[in-house]
C-alpha positions as CSV (number, residue, x, y, z in Angstrom):
1,M,-5.0,-9.2,20.0
2,N,-2.8,-11.8,21.7
3,D,0.4,-13.2,20.2
4,H,-1.3,-16.4,19.0
5,A,-4.2,-14.6,17.3
6,A,-1.7,-12.1,15.8
7,M,0.3,-14.9,14.3
8,G,-2.8,-16.5,12.9
9,A,-3.9,-13.2,11.4
10,K,-0.5,-12.6,9.8
11,S,-0.5,-16.1,8.3
12,E,-3.8,-15.3,6.6
13,V,-2.4,-12.1,5.2
14,R,0.8,-14.0,4.0
15,D,-1.3,-16.7,2.4
16,F,-3.5,-14.2,0.6
17,W,-0.6,-12.3,-1.0
18,N,1.3,-15.5,-1.7
19,R,-1.6,-16.5,-4.0
20,A,-1.0,-13.3,-6.1
21,C,0.9,-10.1,-5.5
22,C,-1.1,-6.9,-5.7
23,G,-1.9,-6.2,-9.4
24,E,-0.4,-9.5,-10.6
25,K,-3.7,-10.9,-12.0
26,L,-4.8,-7.6,-13.5
27,Y,-1.8,-6.0,-14.9
28,L,1.2,-8.4,-15.3
29,K,1.0,-10.2,-18.6
30,G,4.3,-12.1,-18.7
31,S,7.7,-12.2,-17.1
32,D,10.0,-10.3,-19.5
33,R,11.1,-6.7,-19.5
34,A,8.2,-5.5,-21.6
35,A,5.7,-7.1,-19.3
36,F,7.2,-5.6,-16.2
37,E,7.5,-2.2,-17.8
38,N,3.8,-2.4,-18.9
39,Q,2.7,-3.2,-15.4
40,R,4.7,-0.3,-14.0
41,R,3.2,2.1,-16.7
42,I,-0.3,1.1,-15.7
43,R,0.4,1.4,-12.0
44,Y,1.7,4.9,-12.4
45,E,-1.1,5.9,-14.7
46,L,-3.7,4.8,-12.1
47,E,-2.0,5.9,-8.9
48,P,-0.2,9.2,-7.9
49,I,2.9,7.3,-6.9
50,R,5.5,9.3,-8.9
51,E,4.3,12.6,-7.6
52,F,4.2,11.4,-4.0
53,A,7.4,9.4,-3.9
54,E,9.6,11.9,-5.7
55,F,12.0,9.1,-6.6
56,D,14.8,11.4,-7.7
57,S,15.1,12.6,-4.1
58,F,16.3,9.1,-3.1
59,R,19.6,9.3,-5.0
60,G,22.4,8.2,-2.7
61,Q,20.1,7.7,0.2
62,R,20.2,4.5,2.2
63,T,16.6,3.3,1.6
64,L,14.3,0.6,2.8
65,E,11.1,-0.3,1.0
66,I,8.6,-2.2,3.1
67,G,6.4,-4.4,0.9
68,V,8.0,-4.6,-2.5
69,G,5.1,-6.5,-4.2
70,L,5.8,-6.9,-7.9
71,G,8.7,-4.5,-7.6
72,A,7.6,-1.6,-9.8
73,D,8.5,1.0,-7.1
74,H,11.6,-0.9,-6.1
75,Q,12.8,-0.7,-9.7
76,S,12.1,3.1,-9.7
77,L,14.0,3.5,-6.4
78,A,16.9,1.5,-7.8
79,E,17.0,3.5,-11.0
80,S,17.0,6.7,-8.9
81,G,20.3,5.7,-7.4
82,A,19.1,4.8,-3.9
83,V,21.3,2.5,-1.8
84,L,18.5,0.0,-1.6
85,S,17.1,-2.8,0.6
86,G,13.6,-4.3,0.4
87,I,11.5,-6.7,2.4
88,D,8.1,-8.4,1.9
89,L,6.1,-10.8,3.9
90,T,5.9,-13.2,1.0
91,D,8.4,-15.3,-0.9
92,R,6.4,-14.6,-4.0
93,A,7.0,-10.9,-4.0
94,I,10.7,-11.2,-3.2
95,E,11.1,-13.6,-6.2
96,F,9.2,-11.3,-8.6
97,T,11.2,-8.3,-7.5
98,R,14.5,-10.1,-7.7
99,Q,13.6,-11.4,-11.2
100,R,12.6,-7.9,-12.2
101,L,15.8,-6.2,-11.0
102,E,18.0,-8.8,-12.7
103,L,16.2,-8.2,-16.0
104,F,17.0,-4.5,-15.7
105,G,20.5,-4.9,-14.3
106,L,19.6,-3.3,-11.0
107,K,20.6,-4.3,-7.4
108,S,19.0,-4.4,-4.0
109,D,19.3,-6.4,-0.8
110,L,16.0,-8.3,-0.9
111,N,14.7,-10.5,1.9
112,V,11.5,-11.9,3.3
113,G,10.7,-9.8,6.4
114,D,8.0,-8.6,8.8
115,A,7.2,-4.9,9.0
116,E,6.4,-5.3,12.7
117,R,9.9,-6.8,13.5
118,L,12.4,-5.3,11.2
119,S,15.8,-7.0,11.3
120,F,17.8,-3.8,10.9
121,G,19.5,-1.8,13.6
122,D,18.5,1.6,14.9
123,G,19.1,4.4,12.6
124,S,20.0,2.3,9.6
125,F,18.3,4.3,6.9
126,D,17.9,7.8,5.5
127,R,14.6,6.9,3.9
128,V,11.8,4.4,4.4
129,Y,9.2,3.9,1.6
130,S,6.0,1.9,1.8
131,W,3.0,2.2,-0.5
132,G,-0.2,0.4,0.5
133,V,1.4,-2.2,2.8
134,I,1.4,-1.7,6.5
135,H,-2.4,-1.4,6.8
136,H,-2.4,-5.1,6.0
137,S,-0.3,-5.8,9.1
138,P,-2.3,-6.8,12.3
139,N,-0.4,-4.2,14.3
140,T,0.1,-1.2,12.0
141,V,1.1,1.0,15.0
142,R,4.0,-1.4,15.7
143,A,5.1,-1.2,12.1
144,I,5.2,2.6,12.2
145,W,7.3,2.5,15.4
146,E,9.7,0.1,13.6
147,I,9.9,2.5,10.7
148,F,10.7,5.3,13.2
149,R,13.3,3.2,14.9
150,V,15.3,2.2,11.8
151,L,15.4,5.8,10.4
152,K,18.3,8.1,11.2
153,P,17.6,11.4,12.9
154,G,16.4,13.7,10.2
155,G,15.4,10.7,8.1
156,V,12.2,10.7,6.0
157,A,9.4,8.1,5.7
158,K,7.0,8.1,2.8
159,I,4.0,5.9,3.6
160,M,0.6,5.2,2.1
161,I,-2.0,3.6,4.2
162,Y,-5.8,3.4,3.6
163,H,-8.1,6.2,4.6
164,K,-11.2,5.3,6.5
165,W,-13.5,8.0,5.1
166,S,-13.1,7.1,1.5
167,M,-15.4,6.6,-1.5
168,V,-14.1,3.0,-1.8
169,G,-15.2,2.4,1.8
170,Y,-18.6,3.9,1.2
171,M,-19.1,1.9,-2.0
172,L,-18.2,-1.3,-0.2
173,W,-20.6,-0.5,2.6
174,L,-23.4,0.1,0.1
175,R,-22.7,-3.4,-1.4
176,Y,-21.9,-5.5,1.7
177,G,-23.7,-3.5,4.4
178,L,-26.8,-1.8,3.2
179,G,-27.1,-4.2,0.2
180,R,-27.3,-7.1,2.6
181,I,-29.7,-5.3,4.8
182,R,-27.1,-4.9,7.5
183,P,-26.7,-1.1,7.6
184,W,-25.1,-1.3,11.1
185,T,-22.0,-3.0,9.6
186,S,-19.0,-0.8,10.5
187,L,-16.5,0.5,8.0
188,K,-13.9,-1.3,10.1
189,T,-15.6,-4.6,9.4
190,I,-16.1,-3.7,5.7
191,Y,-12.4,-3.0,5.2
192,A,-11.3,-6.1,7.1
193,N,-13.5,-8.5,5.2
194,Y,-14.2,-7.1,1.7
195,L,-11.3,-4.9,0.4
196,E,-8.2,-7.0,0.1
197,S,-6.4,-9.4,2.5
198,P,-8.2,-10.5,5.7
199,G,-8.0,-7.8,8.4
200,T,-7.1,-4.9,6.2
201,Q,-7.3,-1.6,8.1
202,A,-8.1,2.0,7.2
203,F,-7.4,5.1,9.4
204,T,-8.7,8.6,9.8
205,H,-6.4,11.5,9.6
206,S,-6.5,12.0,13.4
207,Q,-5.6,8.3,13.9
208,A,-2.7,8.6,11.5
209,H,-1.4,11.7,13.3
210,E,-1.6,9.8,16.6
211,M,0.3,6.9,15.1
212,M,3.0,9.3,13.7
213,K,3.3,11.4,16.8
214,A,7.0,10.5,17.4
215,F,8.0,12.1,14.2
216,S,9.0,15.8,14.2
217,K,7.1,16.8,11.1
218,V,4.2,15.1,9.4
219,K,2.2,16.0,6.2
220,M,-0.7,13.9,4.9
221,H,-3.5,14.1,2.3
222,S,-6.1,11.9,0.7
223,P,-6.9,12.8,-2.9
224,L,-9.4,10.8,-4.9
225,C,-8.0,7.8,-6.8
226,H,-9.1,5.4,-9.5
227,G,-10.8,3.2,-7.0
228,D,-12.8,6.0,-5.5
229,L,-14.0,7.0,-9.0
230,L,-14.4,3.5,-10.4
231,T,-12.3,4.3,-13.4
232,S,-10.3,1.0,-13.4
233,A,-10.5,-2.7,-12.6
234,A,-11.8,-2.9,-9.0
235,G,-9.2,-5.2,-7.5
236,Q,-8.4,-8.9,-7.5
237,Q,-11.4,-10.1,-5.6
238,H,-14.1,-7.7,-7.0
239,S,-15.9,-8.5,-10.2
240,G,-19.4,-9.3,-11.5
241,F,-22.6,-7.6,-12.4
242,A,-22.8,-5.3,-9.3
243,I,-19.4,-3.7,-9.9
244,T,-20.1,-3.4,-13.6
245,L,-23.4,-1.6,-12.9
246,A,-21.7,0.6,-10.4
247,R,-19.2,1.8,-12.9
248,R,-22.0,2.9,-15.2
249,V,-24.0,4.9,-12.6
250,W,-21.2,6.1,-10.3
251,P,-21.7,9.9,-9.9
252,R,-18.1,10.9,-10.7
253,W,-18.9,14.6,-11.3
254,F,-20.5,14.9,-7.8
255,I,-17.7,13.0,-6.1
256,K,-15.0,15.2,-7.7
257,R,-16.9,18.4,-6.8
258,F,-18.0,17.6,-3.3
259,M,-15.9,14.7,-2.0
260,G,-12.4,15.7,-2.9
261,G,-10.8,14.7,0.4
262,H,-12.5,11.3,0.6
263,G,-9.8,9.3,-1.3
264,L,-8.7,5.8,-0.3
265,F,-5.0,6.7,-0.3
266,L,-3.8,8.4,2.9
267,M,-0.4,9.6,1.8
268,I,2.0,10.5,4.6
269,T,5.4,12.2,4.5
270,A,7.1,12.2,7.9
271,K,10.4,13.4,9.2
272,K,12.1,11.9,12.2
């Protein structure tokens, strides 16, 4: 992708998330402390974020979050005692997160920023955290190299990106590939056009290991999530009869028993 095309793709991503942050339409019912706490509660009930992030381990650590969204994880990082900075591609997310932290008396250095071109110097952070963000960037590999660059030697990155071989991907292929009599439609095309923002990517474990090859130690896993099991709202652009029917007939027992490694969330812990 040339620079002009990349800029256009990134503008589409920015426009998509500026219309609504992830989870805003589904789970944020107001703008006071109670509304923000309720949104965080639902987020953590649905997704294994607390277990993966281990927020208490961030205490006293110079930390960057890439993609703050509505600010739930940023709040948790601030409450843990992290020395905190946060960026997001959208003004909307930065304003939501700033408002959230002010309501709870918390502090962070928040700015609009691009994961592919971080404005921080080499070795600026002990920790980098990013949950479900850099797969939306046109050049995810470049974003990972930027994460590596701004980490100190021995620093740790905790990143979630989407997993290609997931039940969510198969479900979307059934609907938008096979269901439209286009069985040749690739999962790459499915994720890019039907999951979230335009151009969303998903990666295999081997691709993720290749992207993380500069790190000295890498661990990753892909457990089933609420999206794979269709146990929650399906996202901000998925609704209607087809998804309602799918929730009723989805073979959750079979998926849990035989498809345990086919979760959407590819959770990575990497040490520089």
